[in-house]
TORPA-57247 format. One record per residue (C-alpha): x, y, z; residue number from 1; residue in one letter. Coordinates in Angstrom, 1 decimal, padded with zeros to 4 digits, always signed. Layout:
# residues N
+--------+--------+--------+-----+------+
|     px |     py |     pz |  nr | rest |
+--------+--------+--------+-----+------+
|      X |      Y |      Z | NUM |    a |
...
+--------+--------+--------+-----+------+
//
This chain:
# residues 391
+--------+--------+--------+-----+------+
|     px |     py |     pz |  nr | rest |
+--------+--------+--------+-----+------+
| +108.5 | +125.4 | +107.0 |   1 |    m |
| +108.2 | +122.2 | +105.1 |   2 |    e |
| +106.0 | +120.9 | +102.3 |   3 |    p |
| +103.1 | +118.8 | +103.6 |   4 |    l |
| +102.9 | +116.7 | +100.4 |   5 |    v |
| +104.8 | +116.6 | +097.1 |   6 |    e |
| +103.7 | +118.8 | +094.2 |   7 |    s |
| +100.6 | +117.6 | +092.5 |   8 |    g |
| +098.9 | +116.0 | +095.5 |   9 |    n |
| +096.3 | +117.6 | +097.8 |  10 |    a |
| +097.1 | +118.0 | +101.5 |  11 |    p |
| +095.5 | +115.2 | +103.6 |  12 |    p |
| +092.3 | +116.0 | +105.5 |  13 |    t |
| +091.4 | +115.1 | +109.1 |  14 |    a |
| +089.3 | +112.3 | +107.7 |  15 |    a |
| +092.2 | +110.9 | +105.8 |  16 |    d |
| +094.3 | +110.6 | +108.9 |  17 |    t |
| +091.7 | +109.7 | +111.5 |  18 |    a |
| +092.5 | +106.8 | +113.7 |  19 |    g |
| +096.2 | +107.0 | +112.9 |  20 |    e |
| +098.8 | +107.1 | +115.7 |  21 |    t |
| +102.2 | +108.6 | +115.4 |  22 |    l |
| +104.9 | +106.0 | +115.4 |  23 |    e |
| +108.3 | +107.2 | +116.6 |  24 |    f |
| +110.8 | +105.8 | +114.2 |  25 |    k |
| +113.8 | +104.5 | +116.1 |  26 |    q |
| +117.1 | +106.2 | +115.1 |  27 |    s |
| +120.7 | +106.0 | +116.3 |  28 |    a |
| +121.0 | +107.9 | +119.6 |  29 |    p |
| +122.8 | +111.3 | +119.2 |  30 |    l |
| +123.0 | +111.1 | +115.4 |  31 |    s |
| +122.6 | +114.5 | +113.9 |  32 |    m |
| +121.6 | +116.4 | +110.8 |  33 |    g |
| +121.3 | +120.0 | +109.8 |  34 |    v |
| +118.9 | +122.0 | +107.6 |  35 |    e |
| +119.8 | +125.6 | +106.6 |  36 |    l |
| +117.4 | +128.2 | +105.0 |  37 |    e |
| +119.5 | +130.4 | +102.7 |  38 |    l |
| +119.0 | +133.8 | +101.1 |  39 |    q |
| +119.1 | +134.1 | +097.3 |  40 |    l |
| +120.4 | +137.6 | +096.3 |  41 |    v |
| +120.7 | +139.5 | +093.1 |  42 |    e |
| +124.2 | +140.8 | +092.3 |  43 |    t |
| +123.4 | +144.4 | +091.4 |  44 |    r |
| +121.5 | +145.7 | +094.4 |  45 |    g |
| +121.8 | +142.7 | +096.8 |  46 |    c |
| +118.1 | +142.5 | +097.3 |  47 |    d |
| +116.4 | +139.1 | +097.5 |  48 |    l |
| +115.6 | +137.7 | +094.1 |  49 |    t |
| +113.2 | +135.0 | +092.6 |  50 |    r |
| +115.7 | +132.3 | +091.8 |  51 |    a |
| +114.8 | +129.2 | +093.8 |  52 |    a |
| +113.1 | +127.2 | +091.0 |  53 |    s |
| +116.0 | +127.8 | +088.5 |  54 |    d |
| +118.6 | +127.1 | +091.1 |  55 |    l |
| +117.1 | +123.8 | +092.2 |  56 |    i |
| +116.8 | +122.7 | +088.6 |  57 |    e |
| +120.4 | +123.5 | +087.9 |  58 |    l |
| +121.7 | +121.8 | +091.0 |  59 |    v |
| +119.7 | +118.6 | +090.3 |  60 |    e |
| +121.2 | +118.1 | +086.9 |  61 |    r |
| +124.3 | +116.5 | +088.4 |  62 |    r |
| +125.2 | +114.6 | +091.7 |  63 |    p |
| +125.6 | +116.9 | +094.6 |  64 |    h |
| +126.0 | +116.5 | +098.4 |  65 |    p |
| +123.1 | +116.9 | +100.7 |  66 |    g |
| +119.5 | +117.8 | +099.6 |  67 |    e |
| +118.3 | +121.0 | +098.1 |  68 |    v |
| +114.7 | +122.0 | +098.5 |  69 |    k |
| +112.3 | +124.9 | +098.0 |  70 |    p |
| +111.0 | +127.0 | +100.8 |  71 |    e |
| +107.9 | +129.1 | +101.1 |  72 |    i |
| +109.0 | +131.9 | +098.8 |  73 |    t |
| +111.1 | +131.9 | +095.6 |  74 |    e |
| +113.7 | +134.1 | +097.4 |  75 |    s |
| +114.9 | +131.3 | +099.7 |  76 |    m |
| +116.1 | +127.8 | +099.5 |  77 |    i |
| +116.7 | +125.0 | +102.0 |  78 |    e |
| +119.7 | +122.7 | +102.1 |  79 |    v |
| +119.9 | +119.5 | +104.3 |  80 |    a |
| +122.7 | +117.3 | +105.2 |  81 |    t |
| +122.6 | +113.5 | +105.6 |  82 |    g |
| +122.7 | +111.8 | +109.0 |  83 |    v |
| +126.0 | +112.0 | +110.8 |  84 |    h |
| +127.5 | +110.6 | +114.1 |  85 |    h |
| +130.6 | +112.9 | +114.3 |  86 |    r |
| +131.1 | +116.5 | +113.9 |  87 |    y |
| +134.0 | +116.3 | +111.4 |  88 |    d |
| +131.9 | +114.4 | +108.9 |  89 |    a |
| +129.0 | +116.9 | +109.3 |  90 |    l |
| +131.2 | +119.9 | +108.9 |  91 |    a |
| +132.7 | +118.4 | +105.8 |  92 |    a |
| +129.3 | +117.9 | +104.2 |  93 |    e |
| +128.2 | +121.4 | +105.1 |  94 |    l |
| +131.2 | +122.8 | +103.4 |  95 |    a |
| +130.7 | +120.7 | +100.3 |  96 |    a |
| +127.0 | +121.7 | +100.1 |  97 |    i |
| +128.1 | +125.3 | +100.4 |  98 |    r |
| +130.6 | +125.0 | +097.5 |  99 |    d |
| +128.2 | +123.1 | +095.2 | 100 |    a |
| +125.4 | +125.5 | +095.8 | 101 |    l |
| +127.7 | +128.5 | +095.2 | 102 |    g |
| +129.0 | +127.1 | +091.9 | 103 |    a |
| +125.4 | +126.7 | +090.6 | 104 |    a |
| +124.4 | +130.1 | +091.9 | 105 |    a |
| +127.3 | +131.7 | +090.1 | 106 |    e |
| +126.2 | +130.2 | +086.8 | 107 |    r |
| +122.8 | +132.0 | +087.4 | 108 |    l |
| +124.5 | +135.3 | +088.4 | 109 |    n |
| +122.9 | +134.8 | +091.9 | 110 |    v |
| +124.5 | +135.2 | +095.3 | 111 |    l |
| +123.8 | +133.1 | +098.3 | 112 |    v |
| +124.2 | +134.1 | +102.0 | 113 |    c |
| +123.3 | +133.2 | +105.5 | 114 |    g |
| +121.7 | +135.5 | +108.1 | 115 |    g |
| +118.3 | +135.1 | +109.9 | 116 |    g |
| +116.6 | +138.0 | +108.0 | 117 |    a |
| +117.5 | +140.0 | +104.8 | 118 |    h |
| +118.3 | +143.5 | +106.1 | 119 |    p |
| +116.2 | +145.5 | +103.7 | 120 |    f |
| +113.9 | +143.3 | +101.6 | 121 |    q |
| +110.2 | +144.3 | +101.5 | 122 |    h |
| +107.8 | +141.3 | +102.1 | 123 |    w |
| +105.0 | +142.3 | +099.7 | 124 |    p |
| +107.5 | +141.8 | +096.8 | 125 |    e |
| +107.9 | +138.1 | +097.7 | 126 |    r |
| +106.5 | +135.3 | +095.5 | 127 |    q |
| +105.1 | +132.2 | +097.1 | 128 |    i |
| +106.7 | +129.0 | +095.7 | 129 |    y |
| +104.3 | +127.1 | +093.6 | 130 |    d |
| +103.6 | +124.0 | +095.7 | 131 |    r |
| +100.3 | +122.9 | +097.2 | 132 |    p |
| +101.6 | +123.1 | +100.8 | 133 |    r |
| +103.0 | +126.7 | +100.3 | 134 |    f |
| +099.8 | +127.9 | +098.5 | 135 |    r |
| +097.7 | +126.4 | +101.4 | 136 |    h |
| +099.8 | +128.2 | +103.9 | 137 |    l |
| +099.4 | +131.5 | +101.9 | 138 |    s |
| +095.7 | +131.1 | +101.9 | 139 |    d |
| +095.6 | +130.2 | +105.6 | 140 |    l |
| +098.0 | +132.8 | +107.0 | 141 |    y |
| +097.6 | +135.7 | +104.5 | 142 |    g |
| +100.4 | +138.2 | +104.7 | 143 |    y |
| +102.2 | +136.3 | +107.4 | 144 |    l |
| +103.3 | +133.7 | +104.8 | 145 |    a |
| +105.3 | +136.3 | +102.8 | 146 |    k |
| +106.6 | +137.9 | +106.1 | 147 |    q |
| +107.9 | +134.4 | +106.9 | 148 |    f |
| +110.8 | +135.1 | +104.5 | 149 |    t |
| +113.2 | +134.6 | +107.3 | 150 |    v |
| +116.0 | +132.1 | +107.5 | 151 |    f |
| +116.8 | +129.5 | +110.2 | 152 |    g |
| +119.0 | +126.6 | +111.1 | 153 |    q |
| +117.2 | +123.4 | +112.2 | 154 |    h |
| +119.2 | +120.7 | +114.0 | 155 |    i |
| +118.0 | +117.2 | +114.3 | 156 |    h |
| +119.2 | +114.9 | +117.1 | 157 |    i |
| +118.5 | +111.2 | +116.9 | 158 |    g |
| +116.6 | +109.4 | +119.7 | 159 |    c |
| +115.9 | +105.7 | +120.3 | 160 |    p |
| +112.3 | +106.1 | +121.2 | 161 |    h |
| +109.6 | +108.7 | +121.8 | 162 |    g |
| +109.9 | +109.0 | +125.6 | 163 |    d |
| +113.5 | +110.0 | +125.2 | 164 |    d |
| +112.6 | +112.5 | +122.5 | 165 |    a |
| +110.0 | +114.1 | +124.8 | 166 |    l |
| +112.5 | +114.3 | +127.6 | 167 |    y |
| +114.9 | +116.1 | +125.3 | 168 |    l |
| +112.2 | +118.4 | +124.0 | 169 |    v |
| +111.7 | +119.7 | +127.5 | 170 |    h |
| +115.1 | +119.4 | +129.0 | 171 |    a |
| +116.6 | +121.3 | +126.1 | 172 |    l |
| +114.3 | +124.2 | +126.9 | 173 |    a |
| +116.8 | +125.6 | +129.4 | 174 |    r |
| +119.3 | +125.9 | +126.6 | 175 |    y |
| +117.2 | +127.7 | +124.0 | 176 |    v |
| +118.8 | +131.1 | +124.8 | 177 |    p |
| +122.3 | +129.5 | +124.2 | 178 |    h |
| +121.3 | +128.5 | +120.7 | 179 |    f |
| +119.6 | +131.8 | +119.9 | 180 |    v |
| +122.7 | +133.7 | +121.0 | 181 |    a |
| +125.2 | +131.5 | +119.1 | 182 |    f |
| +123.2 | +131.9 | +115.9 | 183 |    a |
| +121.9 | +135.4 | +116.2 | 184 |    a |
| +122.2 | +137.1 | +112.8 | 185 |    s |
| +119.1 | +139.2 | +112.2 | 186 |    s |
| +119.7 | +142.6 | +113.7 | 187 |    p |
| +118.2 | +144.4 | +110.7 | 188 |    y |
| +114.7 | +144.0 | +109.1 | 189 |    s |
| +112.9 | +146.0 | +106.5 | 190 |    q |
| +115.8 | +148.5 | +106.4 | 191 |    g |
| +115.8 | +149.2 | +110.1 | 192 |    t |
| +118.0 | +148.2 | +113.0 | 193 |    d |
| +115.6 | +146.3 | +115.2 | 194 |    t |
| +117.8 | +146.6 | +118.3 | 195 |    q |
| +117.5 | +142.8 | +118.6 | 196 |    f |
| +120.4 | +140.4 | +118.0 | 197 |    e |
| +117.8 | +137.9 | +116.5 | 198 |    s |
| +114.7 | +139.6 | +115.3 | 199 |    a |
| +113.8 | +136.4 | +113.2 | 200 |    r |
| +112.0 | +134.7 | +116.1 | 201 |    l |
| +109.5 | +137.6 | +116.3 | 202 |    n |
| +108.2 | +136.7 | +112.9 | 203 |    a |
| +107.9 | +133.0 | +113.9 | 204 |    v |
| +106.1 | +133.9 | +117.1 | 205 |    s |
| +103.2 | +135.4 | +115.0 | 206 |    a |
| +102.0 | +132.0 | +114.0 | 207 |    f |
| +099.4 | +130.4 | +116.3 | 208 |    p |
| +101.1 | +127.0 | +116.7 | 209 |    l |
| +104.6 | +128.4 | +117.6 | 210 |    s |
| +106.2 | +128.7 | +121.0 | 211 |    g |
| +106.9 | +125.6 | +123.1 | 212 |    r |
| +105.5 | +122.2 | +123.0 | 213 |    a |
| +102.9 | +121.0 | +125.5 | 214 |    p |
| +104.2 | +119.5 | +128.7 | 215 |    f |
| +103.7 | +115.8 | +128.1 | 216 |    v |
| +106.4 | +113.2 | +129.1 | 217 |    l |
| +105.3 | +110.0 | +127.5 | 218 |    r |
| +104.9 | +109.2 | +123.8 | 219 |    w |
| +101.5 | +107.6 | +124.5 | 220 |    s |
| +100.3 | +110.9 | +126.1 | 221 |    e |
| +101.7 | +112.9 | +123.1 | 222 |    f |
| +099.7 | +110.7 | +120.8 | 223 |    n |
| +096.5 | +111.5 | +122.8 | 224 |    e |
| +097.2 | +115.2 | +122.6 | 225 |    y |
| +097.9 | +115.0 | +118.8 | 226 |    f |
| +094.7 | +113.0 | +118.2 | 227 |    a |
| +092.7 | +115.7 | +120.0 | 228 |    k |
| +094.3 | +118.4 | +118.0 | 229 |    m |
| +093.6 | +116.5 | +114.8 | 230 |    r |
| +090.0 | +115.8 | +115.7 | 231 |    r |
| +089.5 | +119.5 | +116.3 | 232 |    l |
| +090.7 | +120.2 | +112.8 | 233 |    g |
| +093.6 | +122.4 | +114.2 | 234 |    i |
| +096.4 | +120.3 | +112.7 | 235 |    v |
| +096.6 | +117.7 | +110.0 | 236 |    e |
| +100.2 | +116.5 | +110.6 | 237 |    s |
| +103.2 | +117.2 | +112.8 | 238 |    m |
| +104.5 | +119.7 | +110.2 | 239 |    k |
| +101.7 | +122.2 | +111.4 | 240 |    d |
| +103.5 | +122.7 | +114.6 | 241 |    f |
| +106.1 | +125.4 | +114.5 | 242 |    y |
| +107.4 | +124.9 | +118.1 | 243 |    w |
| +110.9 | +126.0 | +119.1 | 244 |    d |
| +111.8 | +122.4 | +119.8 | 245 |    i |
| +109.6 | +119.6 | +118.4 | 246 |    r |
| +109.7 | +115.8 | +118.0 | 247 |    p |
| +109.9 | +114.5 | +114.4 | 248 |    k |
| +108.6 | +111.0 | +114.7 | 249 |    p |
| +109.1 | +110.1 | +111.1 | 250 |    e |
| +112.7 | +110.8 | +111.4 | 251 |    f |
| +113.2 | +109.5 | +115.0 | 252 |    g |
| +114.7 | +112.9 | +116.0 | 253 |    t |
| +114.2 | +116.0 | +118.1 | 254 |    v |
| +114.4 | +119.2 | +116.0 | 255 |    e |
| +115.7 | +122.4 | +117.5 | 256 |    i |
| +114.3 | +125.3 | +115.4 | 257 |    r |
| +115.3 | +128.6 | +117.3 | 258 |    v |
| +118.5 | +129.3 | +115.4 | 259 |    c |
| +119.0 | +132.0 | +112.8 | 260 |    d |
| +121.0 | +130.7 | +109.8 | 261 |    t |
| +124.6 | +131.6 | +110.7 | 262 |    p |
| +126.7 | +133.6 | +108.4 | 263 |    l |
| +129.1 | +130.7 | +107.9 | 264 |    t |
| +128.8 | +126.9 | +107.4 | 265 |    a |
| +131.4 | +126.5 | +110.0 | 266 |    e |
| +129.4 | +128.1 | +112.8 | 267 |    r |
| +126.4 | +126.1 | +111.7 | 268 |    a |
| +128.4 | +122.9 | +112.2 | 269 |    g |
| +129.7 | +124.0 | +115.6 | 270 |    a |
| +126.2 | +124.8 | +116.8 | 271 |    i |
| +125.0 | +121.3 | +115.7 | 272 |    a |
| +127.9 | +119.9 | +117.7 | 273 |    a |
| +126.9 | +121.8 | +120.7 | 274 |    y |
| +123.4 | +120.4 | +120.4 | 275 |    a |
| +124.7 | +116.9 | +120.1 | 276 |    q |
| +126.9 | +117.3 | +123.2 | 277 |    t |
| +124.2 | +118.8 | +125.3 | 278 |    i |
| +121.9 | +116.0 | +124.3 | 279 |    a |
| +124.4 | +113.4 | +125.4 | 280 |    r |
| +124.8 | +115.2 | +128.8 | 281 |    y |
| +121.0 | +115.3 | +129.3 | 282 |    l |
| +120.2 | +111.8 | +128.3 | 283 |    l |
| +123.1 | +110.2 | +130.2 | 284 |    i |
| +123.2 | +112.3 | +133.4 | 285 |    e |
| +119.5 | +113.2 | +133.6 | 286 |    r |
| +120.5 | +116.3 | +135.6 | 287 |    p |
| +117.1 | +117.4 | +136.6 | 288 |    v |
| +113.6 | +115.9 | +137.1 | 289 |    q |
| +111.2 | +117.5 | +134.6 | 290 |    l |
| +108.3 | +119.6 | +136.0 | 291 |    t |
| +106.3 | +122.2 | +134.4 | 292 |    e |
| +107.7 | +124.8 | +136.8 | 293 |    d |
| +111.0 | +124.6 | +135.0 | 294 |    l |
| +109.3 | +126.4 | +132.1 | 295 |    l |
| +108.3 | +129.4 | +134.1 | 296 |    l |
| +111.4 | +131.3 | +133.0 | 297 |    t |
| +111.3 | +130.0 | +129.4 | 298 |    y |
| +109.7 | +133.1 | +127.7 | 299 |    s |
| +111.8 | +135.6 | +129.7 | 300 |    y |
| +115.1 | +133.9 | +129.0 | 301 |    n |
| +114.2 | +133.4 | +125.3 | 302 |    r |
| +113.4 | +137.1 | +125.0 | 303 |    f |
| +116.5 | +138.2 | +126.7 | 304 |    q |
| +118.6 | +136.2 | +124.3 | 305 |    s |
| +116.8 | +137.4 | +121.2 | 306 |    c |
| +117.2 | +141.0 | +122.4 | 307 |    r |
| +120.7 | +141.1 | +124.0 | 308 |    f |
| +122.3 | +137.7 | +123.1 | 309 |    a |
| +125.3 | +137.0 | +125.4 | 310 |    f |
| +124.6 | +140.2 | +127.4 | 311 |    d |
| +121.1 | +139.0 | +128.3 | 312 |    g |
| +119.9 | +138.1 | +131.7 | 313 |    d |
| +119.4 | +134.4 | +132.4 | 314 |    f |
| +117.3 | +132.9 | +135.2 | 315 |    i |
| +118.2 | +129.4 | +136.2 | 316 |    d |
| +114.9 | +127.6 | +136.3 | 317 |    p |
| +116.0 | +125.4 | +139.2 | 318 |    v |
| +118.1 | +127.7 | +141.5 | 319 |    s |
| +116.1 | +130.8 | +140.3 | 320 |    q |
| +119.3 | +132.8 | +140.4 | 321 |    k |
| +120.1 | +135.4 | +137.8 | 322 |    h |
| +123.3 | +135.6 | +135.8 | 323 |    s |
| +124.4 | +136.8 | +132.4 | 324 |    s |
| +123.9 | +134.4 | +129.5 | 325 |    l |
| +127.6 | +134.6 | +129.0 | 326 |    r |
| +128.3 | +133.2 | +132.4 | 327 |    d |
| +125.6 | +130.6 | +132.1 | 328 |    e |
| +127.2 | +129.4 | +128.8 | 329 |    i |
| +130.7 | +129.2 | +130.5 | 330 |    a |
| +129.3 | +127.1 | +133.3 | 331 |    a |
| +127.5 | +124.8 | +130.9 | 332 |    t |
| +130.7 | +124.3 | +128.9 | 333 |    m |
| +132.4 | +123.0 | +132.0 | 334 |    e |
| +129.6 | +120.5 | +132.6 | 335 |    r |
| +129.9 | +119.3 | +129.0 | 336 |    l |
| +133.6 | +118.7 | +128.9 | 337 |    e |
| +133.5 | +114.8 | +129.5 | 338 |    p |
| +130.8 | +114.5 | +126.9 | 339 |    h |
| +132.7 | +116.6 | +124.4 | 340 |    a |
| +135.7 | +114.3 | +124.8 | 341 |    r |
| +133.6 | +111.3 | +124.1 | 342 |    e |
| +132.0 | +112.8 | +121.0 | 343 |    l |
| +135.2 | +114.6 | +119.8 | 344 |    e |
| +133.5 | +118.0 | +119.8 | 345 |    t |
| +136.1 | +119.8 | +121.9 | 346 |    e |
| +137.2 | +122.0 | +119.0 | 347 |    e |
| +133.8 | +123.4 | +117.9 | 348 |    p |
| +132.8 | +123.9 | +121.5 | 349 |    l |
| +136.0 | +125.8 | +122.3 | 350 |    a |
| +135.2 | +128.0 | +119.2 | 351 |    a |
| +131.7 | +128.7 | +120.5 | 352 |    l |
| +133.1 | +129.4 | +124.1 | 353 |    a |
| +135.2 | +132.1 | +122.5 | 354 |    a |
| +132.3 | +133.5 | +120.6 | 355 |    v |
| +130.4 | +133.9 | +123.9 | 356 |    a |
| +133.3 | +135.1 | +125.9 | 357 |    r |
| +134.3 | +137.8 | +123.3 | 358 |    e |
| +130.7 | +138.7 | +122.4 | 359 |    n |
| +131.5 | +137.8 | +118.7 | 360 |    a |
| +128.0 | +137.1 | +117.5 | 361 |    s |
| +127.1 | +137.3 | +113.8 | 362 |    d |
| +124.8 | +140.1 | +114.6 | 363 |    a |
| +127.7 | +142.0 | +116.2 | 364 |    r |
| +129.8 | +141.4 | +113.0 | 365 |    w |
| +126.9 | +142.7 | +110.8 | 366 |    m |
| +126.6 | +145.9 | +112.8 | 367 |    r |
| +130.3 | +146.5 | +112.7 | 368 |    s |
| +130.3 | +146.1 | +109.0 | 369 |    r |
| +127.3 | +148.5 | +108.5 | 370 |    y |
| +129.0 | +151.1 | +110.6 | 371 |    q |
| +132.0 | +151.1 | +108.2 | 372 |    l |
| +129.9 | +152.2 | +105.1 | 373 |    t |
| +126.4 | +153.0 | +106.3 | 374 |    g |
| +125.1 | +150.8 | +103.5 | 375 |    s |
| +122.8 | +147.8 | +104.0 | 376 |    l |
| +123.4 | +146.9 | +100.4 | 377 |    h |
| +127.1 | +146.6 | +101.0 | 378 |    d |
| +126.4 | +144.7 | +104.2 | 379 |    l |
| +124.6 | +142.0 | +102.2 | 380 |    v |
| +127.4 | +141.8 | +099.7 | 381 |    w |
| +129.8 | +141.3 | +102.7 | 382 |    q |
| +127.5 | +138.6 | +104.0 | 383 |    q |
| +127.7 | +136.8 | +100.7 | 384 |    c |
| +131.5 | +137.0 | +100.8 | 385 |    r |
| +131.5 | +135.7 | +104.3 | 386 |    r |
| +129.3 | +132.8 | +103.3 | 387 |    w |
| +131.9 | +131.9 | +100.6 | 388 |    r |
| +134.7 | +132.1 | +103.2 | 389 |    g |
| +136.3 | +135.3 | +101.7 | 390 |    e |
| +136.0 | +137.5 | +104.9 | 391 |    v |
+--------+--------+--------+-----+------+
//
């Protein structure tokens, strides 16, 4: 989630924004940026801790890479990279952000880790971060706001105009299961093995404006839809939509929001490279003509990837044939080869192909670590070590 306004200002009302249209800001095609929501953990018991305010204050005292921002509760923090055109530069900044944040957290005796959900935290213990937007969300959504202490990776891909952005929003829908499986790292929740590889998206799905975007293909049509939703008082801004993939007109991007936060910065960078490469393939080759029928398999495929990751069933929305998600990813990797060469993303895509082939998801790693000790506390400790690159 994102703050609607800066601290000290009231959220805009429908009257304040009436008559406005959403201008899609032009950005460099296929540029990319990453946002990561991270867990803040206390060192003794490895539970979540209220440290966001202190950590942000400490980080901001000196120059640092990227941007560090609060999230809805005091036990989480969001970091964001700048805009990049090449994977190697993005990966380098992610590593630098990780190191700078880790150094500041160490001074506060706090640990930082990835993962889509903390394995044993209890949501009633969470504290809403003191900002108008977050207080507004807490008042609106009640207990769901604290239950939204889950952690995701958001990937932004630049688009030259709104029509291309909407094409990507819908064309990328086929690949949502890929991103879910590559990032899956939330098998445990509230002290229980959920039997999901990614349980995080179940928390997101509880919100009324989640799911997939409406099927409109022109930016002018999207403006009409948005104006109706605003007149009805359902939304005040684009930030009120929690869709799996959404346009971000103020940035000139499409934002992919289905990924858990991976356990390492390296995998986060690789997944962003995968998104950039798929976007190039889609925008240049335009492999399918978009129709709403292509979305008939969306919810099924999404669920299968959340539940089973690479072992999930996948229905091709065009041919309507079934395959494993693992085989679907392998076939996609072959189609992406010329685009990966152009973007110089062969290395991260090869790493992800191996993850799918070997069923080496972060969720699988977490379960294997838990089986060694039977302790969720030790698992979180190992997650923190993995985030630092020690295991």
